[in-house]
C-alpha positions in Angstrom: 109.9 103.3 -0.8 111.7 100.6 -2.8 113.5 97.8 -1.0 117.0 99.3 -1.3 115.8 102.3 0.8 114.2 100.0 3.3 117.5 98.0 3.5 119.7 101.1 4.0 117.3 102.5 6.7 117.5 99.4 8.8 121.3 98.9 9.0 122.5 99.0 12.5 125.5 97.7 14.5 125.1 94.3 16.2 125.2 96.1 19.6 122.4 98.5 18.6 120.4 95.7 17.1 120.2 93.5 20.2 119.6 96.5 22.5 116.7 97.7 20.4 115.2 94.3 19.7 115.6 92.4 22.9 114.0 93.2 26.3 113.8 91.3 29.6 111.3 88.5 29.7 111.3 87.7 26.0 111.7 84.5 24.1 114.3 84.5 21.3 115.0 82.0 18.4 118.7 81.6 17.5 119.6 80.2 14.0 121.9 77.2 14.4 124.1 74.6 12.7 126.9 76.4 10.9 124.7 79.5 10.4 125.0 80.8 14.0 124.9 84.7 13.7 128.3 85.3 15.3 128.4 89.1 15.6 124.8 89.5 16.9 125.3 86.6 19.4 128.5 88.2 20.7 126.7 91.5 21.2 123.9 89.6 23.0 126.4 88.0 25.4 127.9 91.5 26.1 124.4 92.9 26.7 123.2 89.9 28.9 124.1 91.4 32.3 121.4 94.0 31.7 118.8 91.4 30.9 116.8 88.9 33.0 114.3 86.1 32.2 115.3 85.9 28.5 114.9 82.4 26.9 116.9 81.4 23.9 115.4 78.6 21.8 117.7 76.7 19.5 118.5 73.3 17.9 122.1 72.3 17.3 124.7 75.1 17.2 128.3 74.8 15.9 131.1 76.8 17.4 131.8 78.5 20.8 128.9 78.9 23.2 129.8 81.8 25.4 126.1 82.4 25.9 125.9 79.4 28.2 128.8 80.3 30.4 128.1 79.8 34.2 126.3 82.7 35.6 124.7 83.9 32.4 121.6 81.7 33.1 120.5 84.3 35.6 120.1 86.7 32.6 119.3 84.5 29.6 118.7 80.7 29.7 119.0 78.4 26.8 116.2 76.0 25.9 117.8 73.7 23.4 115.6 71.2 21.4 118.7 69.2 20.5 121.7 68.9 22.8 124.8 69.9 20.8 128.3 69.4 22.2 128.8 73.1 23.1 125.7 73.2 25.4 125.8 69.7 26.8 127.7 70.6 30.0 125.2 73.4 30.7 122.3 71.0 30.3 123.9 68.4 32.6 124.6 71.1 35.2 121.0 72.4 35.1 122.0 75.8 33.7 120.2 75.1 30.4 117.0 73.4 29.5 116.2 70.6 27.0 112.9 70.1 25.2 112.5 66.7 23.5 110.8 67.0 20.1 110.9 65.3 16.7 112.9 67.4 14.3 109.9 67.4 12.0 107.9 69.2 14.7 110.6 71.6 15.9 109.5 74.5 13.7 105.8 73.8 14.5 106.3 74.6 18.2 106.9 78.2 17.1 104.6 78.3 14.1 101.6 77.1 16.1 102.3 79.3 19.0 103.3 76.7 21.6 106.5 78.7 22.0 105.5 82.3 20.9 108.6 84.2 19.7 109.4 87.8 20.4 112.6 87.9 18.4 114.4 85.7 15.8 118.2 86.2 15.3 119.0 84.9 11.8 121.8 84.8 9.2 121.1 85.4 5.5 122.8 86.1 2.2 122.9 89.5 0.4 119.6 90.4 -1.1 119.0 89.7 -4.8 117.7 92.3 -7.3 114.2 91.8 -5.9 115.1 92.3 -2.3 115.0 88.7 -1.3 117.7 87.3 1.0 118.4 83.5 1.1 118.7 81.7 4.4 121.7 80.0 2.8 123.2 77.0 4.6 120.4 76.7 7.2 116.8 76.9 5.9 114.8 74.1 7.4 114.9 74.9 11.1 114.9 78.7 10.6 112.2 79.7 8.0 109.1 79.0 10.1 110.5 80.4 13.4 111.7 83.5 11.6 108.2 84.1 10.1 106.6 83.5 13.5 108.7 86.1 15.4 107.5 89.6 16.0 110.9 91.1 15.3 113.8 89.8 13.2 117.5 90.7 13.7 119.4 89.5 10.6 123.1 89.3 9.9 123.5 89.8 6.2 126.7 88.1 5.2 128.5 88.7 1.9 129.9 85.1 2.2 126.6 83.3 2.7 125.7 81.2 -0.3 122.4 81.9 -2.1 120.6 78.6 -1.9 117.3 78.0 -3.7 113.9 76.5 -2.8 111.6 77.7 0.0 114.6 79.6 1.3 114.0 83.3 0.9 112.9 86.2 3.2 112.3 89.7 1.9 114.3 92.6 3.4 111.1 94.3 4.4 110.6 91.5 7.0 114.0 92.3 8.6 113.6 94.9 11.4 117.3 95.2 12.1 120.0 94.5 9.5 123.6 93.8 10.6 125.9 93.7 7.5 128.8 91.2 8.1 131.6 89.6 6.0 133.1 86.5 7.5 133.5 82.9 6.3 130.7 80.4 7.1 132.2 77.9 9.6 133.3 74.6 8.1 132.4 71.2 9.6 134.1 68.5 7.6 132.8 64.9 7.8 133.6 63.2 11.0 136.5 60.7 11.1 135.8 59.4 14.6 136.0 55.8 15.5 137.8 52.7 14.2 138.0 53.2 10.4 138.2 49.4 9.7 135.0 48.9 11.7 133.3 51.8 9.9 134.3 50.6 6.5 133.0 47.1 7.2 129.6 48.5 8.4 129.4 50.7 5.2 130.1 47.6 3.0 127.1 45.8 4.5 124.9 48.9 4.2 125.7 49.3 0.5 124.3 45.9 -0.3 120.9 47.0 1.0 120.8 50.1 -1.3 119.1 49.5 -4.7 119.7 51.4 -7.9 117.2 54.3 -8.0 117.1 54.7 -4.3 116.5 58.1 -2.6 118.8 58.5 0.3 118.9 60.3 3.7 122.5 61.3 4.0 123.5 62.1 7.6 126.7 63.4 9.0 129.5 61.3 10.5 131.9 58.5 9.8 129.4 55.8 8.7 127.4 57.8 6.2 130.6 59.2 4.8 132.0 55.7 4.3 128.8 54.6 2.7 129.1 57.4 0.1 132.6 56.1 -0.9 131.1 52.7 -1.9 128.3 54.0 -4.1 130.3 54.4 -7.3 128.6 51.5 -9.0 125.1 52.5 -8.2 122.8 54.1 -10.7 120.4 57.1 -10.5 120.5 57.7 -6.7 118.6 60.6 -5.3 118.7 62.6 -2.1 115.9 63.6 0.3 117.6 64.4 3.6 117.4 66.7 6.6 121.0 67.6 5.7 123.8 66.7 3.3 127.6 67.3 3.2 130.5 67.4 0.8 130.2 63.7 -0.1 127.3 64.4 -2.5 129.5 66.6 -4.8 131.7 63.8 -6.2 128.7 61.5 -6.6 126.8 64.1 -8.6 129.9 64.8 -10.7 130.3 61.1 -11.4 126.6 60.7 -12.5 125.7 58.5 -9.6 123.4 61.0 -7.9 121.1 62.2 -10.6 117.7 62.3 -8.7 116.2 61.1 -12.0 114.2 58.2 -10.5 112.9 60.1 -7.5 109.1 59.8 -7.2 108.9 63.1 -5.3 110.8 66.2 -6.6 112.5 64.3 -9.4 115.8 65.9 -10.5 116.2 67.7 -7.2 118.3 67.2 -4.0 115.9 68.1 -1.2 117.2 69.1 2.2 116.8 71.4 5.2 120.4 72.4 5.8 124.0 71.5 5.1 127.1 70.9 7.1 130.4 70.8 5.3 133.3 72.8 3.9 133.7 75.9 1.7 133.7 73.6 -1.3 130.2 72.6 -0.5 129.0 76.1 0.2 130.4 77.3 -3.1 128.9 74.3 -5.0 125.5 74.9 -3.5 125.4 78.7 -4.3 122.7 79.3 -6.8 122.7 75.6 -7.8 119.3 74.7 -9.4 119.7 71.0 -8.5 119.3 71.8 -4.8 116.2 72.8 -3.1 116.0 73.7 0.6 112.7 73.4 2.4 111.3 73.8 5.9 112.1 70.9 8.2 108.4 70.3 8.9 108.1 69.3 5.2 111.5 67.6 4.6 111.2 65.5 7.8 107.5 64.7 7.6 107.4 60.9 7.6 104.4 61.0 5.2 106.3 63.2 2.8 109.4 61.0 3.1 107.3 57.9 2.4 106.4 59.3 -1.0 109.9 58.6 -2.2 110.0 55.0 -3.4 113.1 53.0 -2.4 113.7 55.5 0.4 116.9 54.5 2.3 117.4 56.0 5.8 120.7 55.5 7.6 120.8 56.4 11.3 123.1 55.6 14.2 122.5 54.6 17.8 124.2 54.6 21.2 122.9 51.1 22.0 120.3 48.6 20.8 118.7 46.0 23.1 117.8 42.4 22.1 114.2 43.3 21.4 115.2 46.0 18.9 114.7 49.1 21.1 117.1 51.8 19.9 118.6 54.4 22.3 120.2 57.3 20.4 119.7 60.3 22.7 121.1 59.4 26.1 123.6 57.4 28.0 121.4 55.8 30.6 119.6 58.8 32.1 122.2 61.3 31.1 120.8 63.3 28.2 123.3 63.4 25.3 121.7 64.7 22.1 118.1 64.4 21.0 115.8 62.4 18.7 116.9 64.6 15.7 115.4 63.2 12.5 115.9 59.5 13.2 112.3 58.5 13.9 111.1 60.8 11.1 113.2 59.0 8.5 113.1 55.5 9.9 109.3 55.6 9.9 109.1 57.4 6.6 111.4 54.9 4.9 109.5 52.0 6.4 106.3 53.4 4.8 108.0 53.9 1.5 107.5 51.4 -1.4 110.7 49.4 -1.3 112.1 51.4 1.6 115.1 50.5 3.6 115.3 51.9 7.2 118.7 51.2 8.7 120.2 51.6 12.2 124.0 51.3 12.0 126.5 51.2 14.9 129.8 49.7 15.8 129.3 46.6 17.9 131.4 47.9 20.8 132.6 51.1 22.4 135.3 51.8 24.9 134.9 53.4 28.3 137.2 56.1 29.5 139.2 53.5 31.5 139.8 51.5 28.3 137.2 48.8 29.1 135.3 47.7 26.0 131.5 47.3 26.3 128.9 45.9 23.9 126.5 48.3 22.1 124.2 45.3 21.4 122.8 44.9 24.9 120.5 42.5 26.6 118.7 45.5 28.0 119.2 49.2 27.6 120.9 51.0 30.4 118.6 52.1 33.3 117.0 55.4 32.3 118.0 55.2 28.6 115.7 56.9 26.2 114.0 54.9 23.4 114.3 57.0 20.1 113.2 54.2 17.7 110.8 51.7 19.3 111.0 48.0 18.7 107.9 48.4 16.6 109.6 50.8 14.2 113.0 49.1 13.8 113.9 47.1 10.7 117.5 46.6 9.8 120.3 46.8 12.4 123.9 46.8 11.0 127.2 46.3 12.8 130.6 45.3 11.4 129.5 41.7 11.9 126.6 41.8 9.6 122.9 42.7 9.1 120.0 41.8 11.4 116.6 42.0 9.7 114.1 42.4 12.6 111.0 43.2 10.6 108.1 40.8 11.4 110.4 38.7 13.7 109.6 37.3 17.1 111.5 38.4 20.2 113.3 35.0 20.1 114.3 35.6 16.4 115.3 39.2 17.1 117.5 38.3 20.1 119.3 35.6 18.1 119.8 37.8 15.1 121.2 40.7 17.2 123.5 38.3 19.1 124.8 37.1 15.8 125.9 40.7 14.9 127.3 41.5 18.3 131.1 41.4 19.0 132.1 37.7 19.4 133.6 38.5 22.8 130.1 39.4 24.2 127.9 36.8 22.4 128.1 34.1 25.1 127.1 36.5 27.8 124.3 38.0 25.7 123.0 34.5 25.0 123.1 33.8 28.8 121.2 37.0 29.6 118.7 36.4 26.8 117.9 33.0 28.3 117.5 34.5 31.7 115.0 37.0 30.2 113.2 34.1 28.5 114.0 35.7 25.1 115.6 32.4 24.0 
């Protein structure tokens, strides 16, 4: 039987797919980011009242999350390994679980059998002439869990781009095939925050980026602003857990060439992408781009093989010793470690590497009260994502603090110097009380 016959014989409706594949007591993997399989997930929510003790493992998912509505946890409970906005309330209310894990190790939990999978629900492109479907916009976090599952339910979407690299799965591995035709959700670069502050931070960061650097390009206002300032740089490369639309113009302008990369020269290496239809169309069958498993892309010892590796990551707060909190607000879980430590450590081990934590110096509480994000001490119960032993550069709109090889006294003074002026006197007072100064 050739692959076309296999393909045709396994086509089912989303309702029939979930009913045939999923039974009470099973553990499922759900593809995330902008690749959430919408039809299969909707069918699963409809089927949920007939289930019990089903666990759904996921990372970040974009879009509505009807599957974590109150009451459904009696039937299927989410175990998220990164807390996205749409499941945060469920985690805070105890209706969903959170498993802390480095993004580089996320797929290994499934691959190594720590979280054995019964079913993977994935989202792929149409098969090519050899019967291989591409995982499209989300490869890194999905490839290994999909291969580890006993059963695969796949939405095959006519509008999913065919991305290249370690990104393919053969139709013979797909137990239930659900043909769909809907646009991949778009997630434009974030514009949150004070644009003047963000622009100032970006201008400081750009001064740290050498020609020939390989960059981790995150999502959000600060990385987006940094991209706008790179026009005069030469031969930049990309090795990143994700990238977005900002790379297109820099490739077209000849700024991102990947020519001086010491690992995968000539290629953009990533695990997934978040962006607009322009990005998805540009990435379709583009030989400059290779998607790989996240356990490879985010491995610090792989990252470190890129000379001049620049990692730009954000934080919720940084204390005067250099501890970086990026996953919680005090004890209240907010997101997860993501790839921050993977890339900060990888960049620090890179020859000429530049590991950066960037954040505005203040934030505003709901009642309008400004508070400092350069703090004498982290909030009680706050999680440390990047330890004081790993941190190097910290950047706010007031400048750059280089903490590497510095004493606590030197660190405290450097961080006070880049705090908002309104808070510096109080930070200095607290630092003296703590005997940092």
